[in-house]
N, C-alpha and C positions, 0 to 999 in steps of 0.2 A: 928332339922332337921339333918339327917344323912349325913355325907360326903360320897362321892362314894366308898372309899376304905373300910370303916366300914360297909357300906351297903352290899358291896359285901362279906366281911368276914363272916358277919351274915347270909347272904342268903345262901352262899354255905354250912356252917354248918348246917344249919336247913333243906337245901334241901337234903344232904346227910342223914341226920337223917330220913327225910320222906320218901326218897327212901327205906332205910334200913326197915322201919316199912311196907311199901307197898309189899315189896318183901316177907318179913316174913308173911304177913297175906295170902298169897294164894300161893300154890306152882307152879302151871301151869296156865300161863297167856297167852292167844292169842296176837297177835300184836295190836290190838285194844285196849284191856284192858291195856296192858303194856303203850301204848301212853297216855290213860286217866289217869294213875296213876302217870306217870312223870310229866303231865302238871298240875294235881291236887295238888302234892307235891310241884312242882315249885311255884304255886299260893299261895299255904298256906305258903310256906317258906317266900315267898315275903312279904306277908300281916304281918306274924309274925315278920319277921326282922324290919318292921317299928313299932313295938309295937302298933299297932293300933292307931296310931296318926293322922291317916286321914281317912275319910270316906269312900273311896274306899277300904281300908284295913279291915276296920270293915265290910264293905258288903261282902267282899270276904270271910272272916271268918264265918259270920252268914249263907251265901249261902252253904259253905261247910258243916255246922253243921247240916243243914236240913236233909242231907242223913245220916242215922244212920250208914251206912258202913264207912264213913268218920270220924266218931266222934273220934275213937282211934288215928287216926292222927292228928287231930286238937288238942287233949287234950295233946298229948305229945309234940307238937311243941310250944303251947302257953306257955307264962310265967304266974305265979299266978296273977301278978299284971294285965294282959292284960284280965284274965278270969273275973275278977272284973270289969274292965273299959266296956267290951263288954256286960256284962249282965246288967249293969246300963244304957247303952246307947240306949238299945231297947225301953225303956220307953220314954225317951226323944224324940227320932226319931219319934215314933209314934204320939207324942203331936205335934211336929213340922209339920208333915203332914196334920194333921187335922186342924191346925190353918193355914196353907196355902190355903187349900181348902175354908175355911170359907171367907178369905181375897180375894180369887179370885172371889167367888160368889156375894160378897158384891161390889168390884169394878166393876165387870161386869155389874152391874145394871145401873150405871151412863155412861158406855160406849154405852148401847144399845139407851140410849135418845139422845145423843151428834152424833150419826152416821148419818153423812149428805154426806159423801164423800169427799175425798181430793182434795184441790184446785191444780191447775197446778203446782204451784210453790212448793208445798209440795208432789208432786208426786215422785220426787227422793228420797226424805226422807222416804216416805212411802215404797217404794220398797226396800230401803236399810235396814231399820227397818224389813220387812217380811224376808229378805234374812238372815239378822243376827239371827232371831228367828228361821228359819228352820235349820240353821247350829248348833244353840245351841241345838235344839231337838236332832239331829243326835249324837252331842257330849254327850248329858245325856244317850243315849243308849249306847255308847261305854264305857264310865267309870262306873265300878261297883258301884251300889247304886246312880247313877246319877240323876235317876228319881225324887229323893226326895230332890235335891239340886236347890238353886236358881242359877241365872245366874252369879254372881261374884264367888260365891263358885265353881262352875262347872268347871270354867277356871283354878281356883287355884289347884284343885283337878286333872284336866286333866294334867296339867304341872307336878305335882308332880309323877302322874301315869306313864307318859310318860318316866320321869327320872327313875322312878324305873324299869320299863320294859326294859329300856337300860341297867341297870345293870344285869338285869336277862339275857338279850340276850348276854352281854359281857362275863358272867360267862359260860354260855352254849357253846358259841363260843370257849372260852379257852379250855374246857373241849373236845370239839371234835378235836381241833387242837392237844393237847396232846395225844389223843388216836391215831390220825393218825401217830404221830411222833413214838409212841411206837410200831406200827403195821408196 
């Protein structure tokens, strides 16, 4: 696991490199295109700074690779070990998703038989479980690649993703503050 200062250094190095690649690829960009390129290079820089050690970083990289226009950026920011890890991870991830679907359908069969309704004493527990399940579903939508994660993993990944986003925001805020001082 990276400490905050190492992650900041690695992120800013890769982010600047990504911005240089984005700026050299197209001479004239409007404001919206520029915004998208800055966000894309920041996301890929953050994911590659983590060396694809987390599921969310692997998901961000594979999502960026889907668009042919981003392929040059991803290739230049990825390390060679990372390329090998991400290409081999796709196979195991698909197998995990299929296994989870099979398990859910087989477990759902027994639940349909037992469904009689909660007792009054179990009502609070039932409501709490339902609330946690809803919040977990929301969390799975927020974390890149979260839909394929189980409940324990999503909490672990969400914590790491939040800490990494905090690093990204700190670096960007420092950049903004330094440009204000220079102007």
